[in-house]
N, C-alpha and C positions, 0 to 999 in steps of 0.2 A: 492550562497549557504548559508543556514542558520546554518548549523552544524559547530562545531569547528574542529572536527576530526572524522575520521571513527570510531575509537575506542571509543571516547566519545559519539558519536551518538548511537552506539550499546549499550553501557552501560546504557544510558539514556532511550532508547526505547525497550530494549530486551523483556519486558513483552508485548509489542504490536505487536510482530511478527505474521505474518499470516502463516497458514498452506497452502502450495502450492504444486503443482506437476510441477517439472521442466522437460523441454524437453531437448533433446540433445543440447549441446553447439557447435556452429560453431566456429572453431578456427579463431581468428583474429576479430571476431565480438563482440563488447562490449555489444550488446543487448542480453539478456537472455530471452527465452520464458518460461513463467510459466502460469499455469492455476489456477485461483482463482475463487471460487464461480461460476464455469461453464463458465468463460470468459478467453480467452487467452490474456495475456498482454506481451508486450515487455518492459523489464526493463533494465536500464543501471546498470550493475553489478558493485558495488562500492567496493567489498571486494576481487576482484581478480578473474581471470578466472578459478582457480583451486580448489575453494571451492565448486563449484556447481557440482552436479552429477545428472543424470537423475533420476526422481522418487520423492517421497515425501521429502519435506524440510520445514524448518522454515526460513522465509525471512521477514525482516522489509521492508515494502513498503512505500516509502517516496515520496510525491509529493509537488510541490509548486503551489500556486495560488495567484492571486491578491486580491481576496475577497471571502468571503462566504456570502451566503444569507440565512437568517432564513426562513424556510418553514412553521414550525409550530410544533405541538405536534406529537409524534409518532403515526403512524397508525398501522394497522395490518402487513403491509410489507413496511416499509419506505425505505429499502435499494435498491438503483438502481446504477448500474455500467455500463457505456456505453463507449466503445472505439470509439473515434472520429478521430483518426489519429495514426500514428506510435508513440507509447509511450505517448499518450495523452488521457485524460478521461473527461467525464462529469459524476458527481456522486451526489448521494443524500443519506444521512444516518443520524444516530443518534450520537450526540456528546457523547463520552465516557469519555473524559478528556480534560481539558484545561491547557496548560502549555505554555503561550505566549512566542514566536510567533507561537506556535504549537497547533494544535488540533488533538486529536485522534478521528476518526470518523468511525463508523461501517457501511460499505457499502456492507455488506455480508461477508467481511473480514475487519480487522482493517487497516486503512490507517493513517499514520502520515502525517499531512498536515502542511506545513510551509506557513503561510499567510504573504504576504509582505506588507500589509497595516494594520492599527489597526483593531483588531478583535472586532466586535460589542458585546454588552452585550449578552452573551449566557450562558445558564445553561446546565449542564449535563442532557441528556435526550431529548434536543430539536433536531429538524431535520433541517439540513442545506443542501444546494445545492451549488455546485462549479464546475468550469471548471479548469483543471490543465494546466500547461505549460509543454511541453515535456522537458526532459524525466522523466519517472517514475524511481526513484532511487531504487535499490534493494540491501539490505545488507543481504547476506546469512550468517546465523548463523552456525558456524562450530560445528559439532557433536551434533546438536539439532535434535531430532526425531520429525517429523511431526505427527500430529494426524489424518492422513488420511491413509487408507490402501494402500499398495504398488500396489495392483491389482485393485484399484478403477476404475469403468467404467464411470468416470465423463465425461459428454459430453461437447463439446465446440460448 
């Protein structure tokens, strides 16, 4: 893991939290189901099982990958998010921020990506592609209102 502590990670990346819709939590299961950008993800809840409630929430989504690949300049819709296994993704999106060894990438929602090898020269606005290592980490922000309506009919 690249973060120093849960509290420190939340303080550092709070502004990069994603608006998600949480599903019911299964007691004893560390994976929390959330819907982001029309995709259901299973995230390893890092903030404890009792911060999450069904419905809209703000969650910092953190993944690790071995490398990122520069794809090019932004197109009309560069964001791609594909679930390729339990708590694993292949994604493509626009670099919003670089804070080595982390990148914030917009893949339809912001992802905080920890890159375990040196990050190539990348500028904000470039498009990158990457495959994550499971699990996707989720840091639920307490008392943070999501910007999606509680009765949204978002399809999965």
